[in-house]
N, C-alpha and C positions, 0 to 999 in steps of 0.2 A: 477434327479441327473445329467444327461448328460448336460442339459442346464445350471445348476449351475456351473458345471466345466468349461464350455465355458465362462460363464460370468466372473468367477474368473481369468480365464487365460487372458481374454482381459483386465480386470482390472489390473492385475499385470504388464502386458506388458506396458500398458499406463502409469502407475505411475512410472515404471522404466525409460520409455522414458521422462517423465516429469522431473524426478530426474536428468538425464543425460542432458536434454536440447535439445537433438536431437536423431534421429535414424540413425545409420550408414548406409550411402549410399543414404538417402533421405535428401532432403533440407526442413525438417520440423522444425518449432519452436514449442514451447509449446502449442501455441493456435492450431496449425495444429495437434499436437499430440493428443490433447484433442479432437478436432473435429473428427479426424480419429477413436479414440476409441469409441466415440458415435455412429459413423456410423457402426463400428464393432458390437456393441451391438445390433443395429437394424437389421443388416444382418444375423449375426450368433447367437446372444444371444436371440432371440425371443422377443425383446423389440419392441412392436408395436408403431405406431405413437402416439396413445392416451396416452400409457405409457410414452413415451418420453416427451411429452407435459406436462404430469402431474408431472413429476419429476423435471422440471425447475421451480424455484422459480421466477415467472415473475415479482412481485413487486420489487425484487432486481434489475432486468435487467432494468425495466423502470426507477427506481430510478438512477441507474448508468448512463443511457442514458441522463436523465434530466441534471445530473450534469456535464456530459461531454459537453453538449451544453452551459451550464451557464459559465463553464470554457473557453470554445472556444471563447465566446462573449467577455469576459474579455481579452483574449489574443489578439484577433483581435483588441481591442480597445487600445492596447498598455499598459495595466495596469501592466502586469508582468514585461515588459521591464522597465517601468518608476520606479517601485519599486526597481527592481535589480539596476538600475543606482543610485538611491538615497542612497542605502546601500553601493555601491562600492565607493561613495563619502565620506564615513566615515572612511578613512584609516589612520587618524593621529596617532591613537594608536591601535595597532593589538589586544590587549586584549579586548578593547572596541568594536572594530569591529567585533571580534568573537561573542561577546555577542549579539550585535545587529543582526548579520546574523542569528545566531541560534533562536533568539526570533521571528523575523519576518518570517523566514522559517517555524518554528513550528506553529506559529499562522495562517498562510495562509494555511498550510497543514491540519489544523484541519477542514477547511470548504471548501477547494477546492482540486483539484486533486493534490496530492503531487508529482506525476510523472512529471506533467507539471511544477510545481514550480522548480523542480530540472533541468529539461530540459532547461528551460529559464534562470534560475539564473546562472548555471555553467559557461558558456562561459563569461558572462558579468563580474562576480566576479573574474574569473580566469584572464582575461585580465587586470582588474584594479590592481590586486595584482602583476602581472608581471611587469606592468609599475613602481610600487613602489619598485621592486627588492625583493618582498616577496614570499616565497615559498607557492604556493597555495594549496599544498597536504593536510596539516591538516585542512585548512578551507573548502576544498571541501568535505573531509570525514565528518566534522562537519555539512556541508550543507545536506548531505545524512542522517546522524544520526538524526539531529534535525527534518528532514521532517517526518521520520518514528515514532518519539516520539510524535511529535505534531498531527500526523494523528490519534494516539491512543485516542486523547482526546474526540472526538465526535463519533457519529454513522454515520457520512458522511465523515470522514477524508479519509477513503481509502475503496475500494471495499469490503474487508473482513468485515469491521465493518459494512457497509451497509447491507450485507447479514445476519450477525448475528442479527443486530437489527430487521431486517423484519421477520426472521424465529422465533427468541425467543421473538418477540413482545415486545421489550424493550422500555421503556419510554425514550424519548429523554433528558428530564431535569434530571431525576434520574441518567442516566448513566453519564451525563456531570458532575454532582456533585460528584458522586462516583470515577469517574477517575481523577478528578482534582489534588488530593493530590499525587497519584503515578506518573502522568504525570509531574507535576512541580518538584517533587523530581528527577525524571529521567533527566530532562532537566538541572537542576543545577549540578546534579552529572556529566552529560556529559560534560558540560562546564568546570567544574573543572578538570576533568581527562584530556580532550583534551588539555586544555591550559597547565597543568602541564607537560604533556608528549611531548609537541610540542613547547614550548616557546624557546628552545635552537636550533630549527632546522628551522629557518625562512629565511635562505638565498635561494634566487631563483635558480633553476638550469639554466645553461647558454644556454641549447638547446631548451627552450621552445619558443613558438610563442606568440605574443602579440595579434593577432586578430583571430576571428572565422568567418566562412563562414555561420553561422547559420542565417537564416532569422529573422529579427526583424520587429516590427510594430510600425508605428508612433503613438505618444500618442493623443488620441482623448478624450478631457475632457468630452464632452456631453455624449458620449457612455459609458465612464468609469463610470461616476456618475450614469447613468442608470443601468449598470451591478451591481454595488455595491448596489444600492436601491433595485434591485430585489433579490439579494443574501440575504441581510439583512431581507427582507421580508419573503423569503423562510425559513430562519432559525427561524425567529419569529414565523411562522406558524407551525414549527416542534414541538412547545411546546403545541399545541392544539391537539385535537382528530382526526384532519383530516389525512387522509392517506398520508404518506410522498411521495410515489411514485406519487400520483396524483399532489401534490404541485410541485414537481420537474418537472413533465411533462407539467403543466401549464406555469411555468416560461420558459421552453424550447420553449413552443409554441409562448410565447411573443417575444423571441428572434429571432425565425425563421421568424416571420411577421415584418422583419426589413427593414427600408428604407436605411440602410447603408451597411449591409453585406449581400452577396449573400448566399442562401441556401447551395450551394456546398462548399463555403468557411467554413461555420460553421460546416457542416457535415464532411468536410475534416479533421478537427481537432478532430473529436470524435475517441476514442480509440476503434475502432471496434475489433481488435484482443483480447482486454480484454473481451468484451462482448461475442465473439465467445468461448474464453477459459472457461468462466463461464458457458455458455449453455452446452458446451461439458462436463464439470466436473459434472454439475447437472445430466446429463443423466447417466454418468458413475457411480456415487455415488448412484443414485437412483436404478440403476440395481443391484449394489452390495448389497445394503440394501435389496433388495427383496429376496436375497439368505438366509438372516438370519445369514450370517457368521460374520458380525459386531458385533452383540449382543453376539454371541458365543465367539468370540475373548475377548471382554470386560469381560465376565463371567469367562473365562479361566484365564485372568490376575488377576482378583479379588481373585480367588481361590489360586493363586500363591503369593498373598499379595501385589499386585500392583492395587490399586483402582484408575482408570482413572478418576474419578469424584472428587478425593480429590485435592484441589487447587494446592498443591505442585507438585503432580505428573502431573496434566494437564498442569501447566506452563512448566515442564520439557519436557514433550511429545511435546507440541506445539512449543517450542523453537527449539528442535532437528529437528523435522520434517519440520518446516518452512525453515531450512538451507539444507534440503536434497531434498525436492520436491517443495519448494516454499510455501508462506503462503497462497495463495488462494487455491491451492489443499489441503493443510492441513486443513484449516478451513472447506471446503465443506466435507471432509471426517469425521473430528471430529464431525461435527454437526449432522451426521448420527448415531453417537454411544454413545455420552455423554448424561448425563441426564440434559436436559435444564430445568426441573422443579425446580431444585436447583438454588436459585436466584443468587448466586455468580458465577455459572459456565459460563454463556454467558459473564459476565464482565471479568472474568480471561481470557477466550478465546480471546476476543476482544483486550485486552491489551497486552497479551503475544505474540500474533502473530506479533504485530508491534514492541514490544520490542525485541523479538528474532530475527527479520529480520535484526538487527544491528550487529549480531555476526561476520559474514563474508560477503564478497563483494556480494556473490550470494544469499545472504539471502533475498534481496527485489529488485524490479524492479527499485526503486528509486536509489539505490546504483549502479546498473549496468549502468544506464543512466549517472549518474555522471562520472563514470570511463571511459566510452565511449566518453563522451563529452570532458573530460580532454585530452583523448588520441589524439583526433583530433587537439588539440592545442599544442601537444608535450609534455604533462605532463603525466608521467607514475605513476599510483597509483597501486602498486603491491598487490598481495593478503596478504602479510605480512604487507604492509603499513596499510591496512584497518584493518586487524586483531589486530594489535598492539593497535589500539584505540577502535575498535568495541568490542572486547572480555571484556575489563574491564568495558566499558560502559554498555554493556548488562548484565554483572554480577551485577553491582550496580542497574540497573534499575529492573532486576527480583528480586533481594533481596528486594528492596523497595516495589515492588508489593506484595510479599509474606508477608512482614512485615505488610503492609496495610490490607491484607485479614486477618491475625491473629488478629489484632488490632479491626477490625470493625465486625467481625463474630466469 
């Protein structure tokens, strides 16, 4: 009983810290908080080394690492910068540009790291818009929103979906087919809402800068083609019975054995804090599950009339929690308590964590990246700027998802 109390205390402090994004007096970010929580579980909560290793879903970590290396190779080859420049050259008609921007961003985010897509696209798109005297704010918000929506389309679009796919043993092709309708609906709804609410606010602010100090990479056609061929091969193999993490690791191995890019350059672009965050959260959630309190909480909610496994309730819970503690922490926690034996549950969890991340600016890492990148160029995207577009888009996307669940189940 004493051990359970200690575990619950560490769990609560960790998740409160993750929700706040910091711990007063310390220079910790969310990854550091999760790692500190995992260390606390080992030191004070009686979690042994064997327990900690068993709590971590290593196939998810390996899959994530593999895709980080795949994405890093494409970035070093100049692929992202080239695509962003091509998009930025389509500014003749703002409505058409918005559509192209969202379609390309969503498509790339479905198969590559959506955080990297936002990181590279933001300054290039922002500078191009400012040169045309067009307000970049609605377009940058659209960039963040479409990256989150597109990432929901596949089981490799973001770290949360990778984790859900691995733990729930989801079939890649079945999920792709099931998710296509709600994702396409959400994308079109987002485009319509953003253009409708922004078309009269396209005058650029006078204080903005036209250039960014962000490092760019020269376009290398040969290595870009190599990276795309390997990515397409990886996605194709996902439709087979081969383990996805092994496929991704094999692709990463090919890229690491490069004649062009140094190992330290490739590994330098790996998002190590995300991997640390996931490992820490796995340990924390595993220790929490060992107390049995998660199942008791779900049972208590069911007795009160709130069935967490009902699609509508799960969508609502995931959306709210994703904006309080982040979608990664939300998914890892919910995976420990929801009934994954229900076929629709992991699908709903995968889509709603991405859709819900568009509600407010702190709902996803991609949105935060866009806001920070824009600020460096003198463009301020306020909490209200984002919420004015993000809230109606999220409501429409979530409504479409719920309607799709009702229709097919």
